[in-house]
C-alpha positions, 0 to 999 in steps of 0.5 A: 121983238128984240132989236137985231144986232148990226155991225161988221160981224153980222155982215160977215155972217150973212155973207158966209151963210149965203155962201154955204146955202149956195153950196148946199152946206147950210145946216139947221137945228132940229129939236126932238120932242122925245127921248132918244130911241128907235122912234123919235118925235120931230116936227110933229112926226114920229120917225124911225131914228137911224141918225143916233149914236145910241148904239145899245139903246141906253140913252133912255134906259130905266136903269140908267135914268134911275141911277142919274135920278138917285145921284141928283138927290145927293149931289144936285144938278151942277158941279160948281167948279172944275175938278181941281177946285171943288167940282170933284165928287165921290161919283167921279172917283167911283166912275173912274175906278169902274172904267179902269176895271172895264178897260183893264187899265191902271187909271182913267181920267174923265173929260166933259166930251170926247172932243175935250178928251182928244184935244186936252190929251194931245195938247198935254202930251206933245208940243213944239219939237214933237211930231204927231202922225195922224190918219187922214180920216181921223175925227175933227177932235183929233185933228184939232188936238194936233193943231192946238198941241203946236206939234208938227203934224204928219197926215198919213193916207187912211189906214196906210200902215206902210206910209205911216212907217215910212213917215216914222222912219224919215221923221226924227223928233223929240217925241213921236205920237201916232193917233187914230180912230179905231172905228172911223165915225163916217165910214164905219171901217176899222183901223188896222190896229195890229199893224199900227201897234207893231210899227209904233213898237218898232220905231219907238212911237207912242200910240193914242186911239179913239175908241168912241164908236167902238166902246160898247160895240166891239170886244167880248165885254164891249171895251172896244177894238183894243179889247177885241184884238187883245191889245189893251196893254199895247196902246199908250192911251185909249179914249172912250166916250160916255155919250154913244153906247153908254147913252150919256155925256162925257168921255175918258182916257184909259192909260198908265197912272203916270200918263193920267196924272200928267194929263190931269196937270196939263189938259186945258179943257179939263183944268179950265172947265166945270166938272161933269155933273155927278148925276151923269157919272152915276148914269155912266157907271150904271151903263158900264155895268149893263154893257159889261155884265149883260151881252144880250144888247150887244148880241142884238145889235150885231144881229141888226148889223148883219141884217142891215149889211146883208140887205145893203149888199142885196141892193148892190152896196159894197159893205161889210158888217164891221161896226154899227155905222153904214155910209151910203155915199151919194156924191154931192151935198144936194143929192144927199139932202134930197135923199135924206128928205125922201127917206123922211117922207117914208118915216125914216130919220137919216141925216145927210152928212156933207163937207167939211165933215166928209171929203168933197164928193163923198156926201152921204146918208149915214145909217147908225144901227142900234140894239133897240131897232126891230127887224121891221124897222131895219127892213123898212129902211132897206125898202126905202133905199130900194125905192130911192134907187141910189 
């Protein structure tokens, strides 16, 4: 048995863990013994998985796995260095070109995660003397990107375009950048993007949107809310991930060539991180081909979304089929944890989402729908919710 480290930091950690436990906010890792999918193995049980962002079921796709395996034979496992040193490969270049075509953008730049993409891009584009206008329910990566940019941050109420416009009118700065999710990851609602674009154009502000939970789900080709609304050419920077609907790991920004070239020079998470493995780039390229060329998966996902939302409304929940994310708000953390455990006893994996991920008093069960779910699995979830009588 290894010796336990002592010292001041251990005392801090123990105190902090006890405080989190007392508030119902301590979290634990739960390793899967299976691939991602509608059914997963966890703790010796087989559970129906409603906790994953694998919206199209591509994380275990044979086609995507085969592409990764073939690239492993060519490039090996690790990238060895950052892309600006010796970690760049033809696989990275091919994926960026493929994503640029998919997004109908001049250029694309890869990052190791959506978090790195948002933090790095914000830190590159704005700084002291600039102002960022951020939706109150933006993802933590956008919030942290605002902080680390050292620009002044103005937080506007969630999806309140009038408040955003008032803030833009009353806040002069060298550069002004509006940032928003397109699909909000914990509520599943959509940003009023048409109105935000109009306000930005009227007041000379740039716009960065996070399409992480929209890519693969929304739009005729699955390119996200910007595509669905015909706004690809009206948004300065679009961030998408490879780790949700595309089933892999990593992220990218789609923008003009000058913006991409400039961010490449300045984005610290990119400049100072070892590059994505080439095998993951090859997997993502295969996934993009599936998403864009075959809409059957997206059609199946939307059938599941409509089935689940119809069932939730029958149970008295006020929901709309806007995305693949459905929150069932229960209030306090302890209630959310108890509800999650009750669902697990019925064979369902649905995670309790608690502060600080969501605001105080809004702890919830977060259901994520997938094209891989069967009608029977969706009906099982609805029956389990009915039995809980939340």
